[in-house]
C-alpha positions as CSV (number, residue, x, y, z in Angstrom):
1,X,-39.3,10.4,11.1
2,X,-38.3,6.8,11.4
3,X,-38.5,6.3,7.7
4,X,-36.2,9.3,7.1
5,X,-33.7,8.0,9.7
6,X,-33.9,4.5,8.2
7,X,-33.3,5.8,4.7
8,X,-30.3,7.8,5.9
9,X,-28.8,4.8,7.6
10,X,-29.3,2.5,4.6
11,X,-27.8,5.2,2.3
12,X,-24.8,5.6,4.6
13,X,-24.1,1.9,4.7
14,X,-24.5,1.6,0.9
15,X,-22.1,4.5,0.3
16,X,-19.5,3.2,2.7
17,X,-19.5,-0.3,1.3
18,X,-19.1,1.1,-2.3
19,X,-16.0,3.1,-1.3
20,X,-13.5,0.3,-1.0
21,X,-9.8,0.7,-1.6
22,X,-9.2,0.8,-5.3
23,X,-5.6,-0.3,-4.8
24,X,-6.3,-3.5,-2.9
25,X,-5.3,-5.9,-5.6
26,X,-2.2,-4.0,-6.5
27,X,-1.0,-3.7,-2.9
28,X,-1.6,-7.4,-2.3
29,X,0.3,-8.3,-5.4
30,X,3.3,-6.0,-4.4
31,X,3.4,-7.5,-0.9
32,X,3.6,-11.0,-2.3
33,X,6.4,-9.8,-4.7
34,X,8.2,-8.3,-1.8
35,X,7.9,-11.5,0.3
36,X,9.5,-13.5,-2.6
37,X,12.2,-10.8,-3.0
38,X,13.3,-11.1,0.7
39,X,13.2,-14.9,0.8
40,X,17.0,-15.3,1.1
41,X,17.6,-12.1,3.1
42,X,18.7,-12.1,6.8
43,X,15.4,-11.3,8.5
44,X,13.3,-11.9,11.6
45,X,10.0,-12.2,9.5
46,X,8.8,-15.0,7.3
47,X,6.9,-12.8,4.9
48,X,5.8,-9.2,4.5
49,X,2.4,-8.7,6.1
50,X,0.1,-5.9,5.1
51,X,-1.1,-5.2,8.7
52,X,2.5,-4.5,9.7
53,X,3.5,-2.4,6.7
54,X,3.2,1.3,5.9
55,X,1.9,1.8,2.4
56,X,1.8,4.9,0.3
57,X,0.3,5.1,-3.2
58,X,1.4,8.1,-5.4
59,X,-0.2,9.6,-8.5
60,X,-3.1,7.2,-9.0
61,X,-1.0,4.1,-8.6
62,X,2.0,5.2,-10.6
63,X,4.3,4.3,-7.7
64,X,3.7,2.4,-4.5
65,X,6.0,2.6,-1.5
66,X,6.3,-0.1,1.2
67,X,7.9,0.4,4.6
68,X,8.2,-2.5,7.0
69,X,10.5,-4.0,9.7
70,X,12.7,-6.8,8.5
71,X,14.8,-7.2,11.7
72,X,14.7,-5.7,15.1
73,X,16.0,-2.1,14.6
74,X,16.1,-2.4,10.8
75,X,13.4,-1.1,8.4
76,X,13.1,-1.5,4.6
77,X,11.7,0.9,2.1
78,X,10.7,-0.7,-1.2
79,X,9.4,1.1,-4.3
80,X,7.3,-0.5,-7.1
81,X,6.6,1.4,-10.3
82,X,3.7,0.7,-12.6
83,X,5.2,-0.1,-16.0
84,X,2.5,-0.9,-18.6
85,X,0.1,-2.3,-16.0
86,X,2.7,-4.4,-14.1
87,X,4.5,-3.3,-11.0
88,X,8.3,-3.7,-11.0
89,X,10.7,-3.0,-8.1
90,X,12.8,0.1,-8.6
91,X,15.7,1.7,-6.7
92,X,15.3,4.9,-4.7
93,X,16.7,7.2,-7.3
94,X,14.2,5.9,-10.0
95,X,11.3,6.3,-7.5
96,X,12.4,9.9,-6.7
97,X,12.6,10.7,-10.4
98,X,9.1,9.1,-11.0
99,X,7.1,11.0,-8.4
100,X,7.5,13.6,-5.6
101,X,7.9,11.4,-2.6
102,X,7.6,14.5,-0.3
103,X,4.1,15.1,-1.8
104,X,0.9,13.8,-0.4
105,X,0.0,10.3,-1.5
106,X,-3.4,9.5,-3.0
107,X,-3.8,6.6,-0.6
108,X,-2.0,5.6,2.6
109,X,-2.0,2.9,5.3
110,X,-0.1,3.5,8.5
111,X,0.5,0.1,9.8
112,X,4.2,0.5,10.8
113,X,5.3,-1.0,14.0
C-alpha cells in the first residue's frame, strides 16, 4: 500500500513539474518590450511587472494581450502579434482582425490589480 501511494506521489510530482507554461519565454520578452515602450510615458510605474499584469495568449501564441495599470485609475491594453517568430506591437484593430478577442484564450494569467 505504501509503495502504491509513494509511486502515485512521485508520478504526480513528475507530471506537474513537466507541465510548465510553454509561453514563459515569449511573455517575459513581451513584458520587457512593453517596459521599453512606456519608458517616456507619464506613468506611476518604473516597468511592467508580470505579477501585476493580466496576460492572455490566443491561438497557440499568435497574439498575446497584456493589461496593466500605468497610473492610478488608468489601465493599458497592449497587443503583440507573432510575425515570423518575433512579437511586434500592434494596434487594437489589427489585434481584433488577427484573432477573436472574445474567444477563450489558450493561456491566461489574472494578475491585474
